[in-house]
N, C-alpha and C positions, 0 to 999 in steps of 0.2 A: 504495500501499498503505499508506503513510503515512498520507491522510485516513480510510480505511478503521481502521485504528486509533487513529485520535486520540479513540473515546470512552472506553481505554483511562487510567484512573490513571496519571501521568508514572513513578509509581514502576514501575508494569508493565512499560510502553513501554521502560526504562531495562533488565528485564531481552533483552530481544529482542536477537535480532542486525541489526545498524546497519545493514543491508540493507533490514530491512523495516520502520522507525522515521526521521521525521526531528524530533529534538529540537526542543523551542521555548524561547527564551530565558525564563530565568526571574528575576524580581526579586521578590525578601522586601519584605514588609510589616510594619510594625509602628507599630501605632498607638500614641502619646500623649499622653492625654485625660482633663482633669481639670486640679484644684489642683494650684498647685506647693508640697510641701511642707507642707499641712493636712492633719493629722486632721479626716475631716468623716463620719458616719453617714453608711453605705450606698452608698457610694461610695467608691474607690479612690481617695488620694492618688499624684499622681504624683512618684514620687523615683526616685533613680538603682537602690537596693536595689531598687525593684519592677519594674524594666524594663530594669538589667544583663541577664538569662537572655533575654530575648525577644529585646535588642539583639544578642547575641553569638551566637543561634543565626542570627537574618538576615544580621550580618557571614561568618558560616562556611561559607553555600551556596557550594559553590568552585566554582560556573561559573557565576554570577551578575552581573553583569556592573556591577550596583548593586543599592543596597537604596532601598527609599521609606519618607518617614514619615508616613504620617496625624498632625497635630499640633490638639489642639481644647484651648487653655488660655489660660487670659483671668493666669495668670502666678500669681505666688506667692513662693518663699522665693528670692532670689538667691542664695544657695550651690547648693539641688537646683539649680537650673536651669544653673547654674557647672556645678556636676558631671555635669549628663547633656551638658552640650554638648560637654564635653573627652571624657569616654567615646565620644560617639558619632565625636568629631573622630578621638580616637586609633587606633579599631578601622576606620575609611575608609581612615586612613594603612596601619596593620599589614596589613590585608586585597586594601590598592589597588584598594578600589570607589567607587564615582561613587553621592554619595548626589542622593536627591530629597526634597524635603522637601512636601505637599500640604495649606496648614491648609484646614479644615473652619470653623464657625460662627469661630472668632478666635481669632486668633497675636499676643496682645501682654503688653508686660513682660517678663518669663521665658517665656511661651510663643513670644516673638519671639526670645528667645537661645538658645532650643532650636533654633526652626529656620531660624537663623544656621549652625549648624554641616554644615546642609545646600551643594551645590554648586549646586544648583539652585532655588527658592524661586516654588511656584504656588496661584493659592490660586480660590476660587469668585471673581465678582465681585462678591456679599452679602456676601462672607468684610470678619472687621476685622480689623487689620493695623497697627501699630505699639506705641505707648505707650513710648514706651525714655527711662525717667525710673525714681527708684525714690521710692517711697511708708511711710510709719512711721506708723499711724493707732490710736487706742486711745480712753480713755474718762477723766473725769477724773470720779472718785468724791468728793471731799475735802469738800464742801458737801453733800453729799446725807448719810454722814452725821454729819456736821455737825448736822443738822438733827435727825436719830433720836437725839441725844445719842450717839452710838460714838465713843470713843475707840480711833485706832489707837494700839497698840503696837508698835515693830520696834528691836531691840538685832543692832547688827552691831559688826565690826570690822573697820575698811573706811570713811573717810566718802564713798567714790562709790560702796556697795553698796546705795542704797537710789534712786538717779536714778532718774526719771522714775515714784516709784512713782505712781501711778493715783490711791492716796486722800490723798495728799499734796499740798499747794498745787506747781505745776510753780516753778522754780527757771530765771530768764534764765540762768545758769550753765550747766544741764543740757541745754534746748533747743540751745546753745547749742552744746554737746559733738554733742546727737547731727545737728542740719545738715551738720558737719564731716564726722561721718562717712556719709552721706545721698548728697552731694557726690562723695566719695572713692567710694564706689559707681556714682556714677553716670560718673564718667569710664572703668571697669572697661568697666561696659557700653555707651559708647560708647563706647571704644577697640576694643572686640569685635567691634561693629557696621561702627566702617568696616575695619575687616582683613579682617574676611570678603563685604562689600560694595565694596570698593575704588569702583574707575573707575565702577561700574553707578550710587553715589549722583549726585543731581545736584541739590538743595538745600541750601540752608546748616543748618550746626549750630543753630542758631537755629530749623529748624522742624525738622529732624529730629530732634531730641533734647528737646524741648521735652515731651516726655509728652502727646503731643498720638496719636489714632489715625485712623484714616482706613479707607474701606472699599478694599476690593482695584483699583480701577481707580484710584482716587485713588493710594494705594500703589506701583500700576506705575508711574508718573507719575512718583515721588520716586525711583525705583531702589528702593528693598525690596522688588520683586519683578523675579522674570522673565520673569513670564508669568501669565495665565489660561488654570485647566484643572481638568478632576477628575485622580485617579491613574488610574485604565482610559481612559481617552481620550487624556490625557498619552501615557501610559507606549507604547500601544499605536500611537501614530503614532509611537514614536520607535523601539519595537526590533519589529514587526510584530502586525499581528492574534492570533496564536499568542500572545503571550507572559502566562507563567502568574505570576500573583501571588499566592502565599500566604501566609497572614498569620501573623505568626509572636507567638506568645502566651509570658509567663510564667506562674511559679504564681500563682492568684488569691489575694486577700488571703482572710486568715482567716475573717473573718466573711462572708463569700460561702460558705465552704465548710462550717462550722462546724454540726449541727444546730438548726434556731430560724427558723436563719437571718438574717433581720433583726431579728424580736420577738428573738432572741437577744444582737445587738448591744446593742438600743436597750435593753435589761434593763440595761445594761453603762456605769456612766457617765456616766446620759442629761445630765445637764447640763450636763459638761463637752462630750459631743458635739452639744446645740443651742450652743451660741456658738461650736464650732469650724464648723457646719452655715450658722450664722448669716455669717459672717464670710463663707466659701465663697462662700454666697448674694449675697453683695453684690458680691462680684467678677466674679460671672457678670454683676451686674445692672448694673454700670457701662459694658457694651456691650452691655445691651440683650438680655442673654439669660437 
């Protein structure tokens, strides 16, 4: 009888007498994709605010033995990465759920930090994984504005208020201060990876935390992954052929819901959007994507 009713949606089967049905295990799936904390036109930035509802829905599925995360991110904001990581861990502990992460194209930098929220991490053999480091990048325009006879005028209260101003020459003391901050962030990242991956890590710190990235086949040997595989085949092997994998989604970004869609978004603050898009594109391009 259970097989005969398998064509019915799970919600409909749930209304039938138990003797007529055999419930399949359910593992909710949450997709976490995009650059982290970076606003770019036509694409949703990955932030805690943007994924919180989907995560909450997934972890609130009462009888689910686990939650699966589909991760595809080259990184971005360390703060948003850490906030998402902490929310996943908090929900997993509150709801007592096992967490799987499945890497798609890339889980690098902040993307790998989020993956570390999972109890087990899997990836396709061609996925890119790692880049456990911190970077700060920008441009210097002081020579450009001098060439065109432009004078920069800034008035502040606080001598450090214009540190690393891109329209003024770099000062050694500002660069030194930034270096200290980046190293402190790097320590937080490395400690998080050690705490979550623990005994599975096989390489030394100089290798793991150099900022280098690897193909999944290499990352597996370093202990950064638990296996190779995709969400469907891996969870079918773990929970049976009948496992259901519903995708949990949060609200869509406003520009995707508004009349005019992309054209409306493009008309709004095009210059800022183009700069953000270039920065996001550069992040993806670093991993050959």
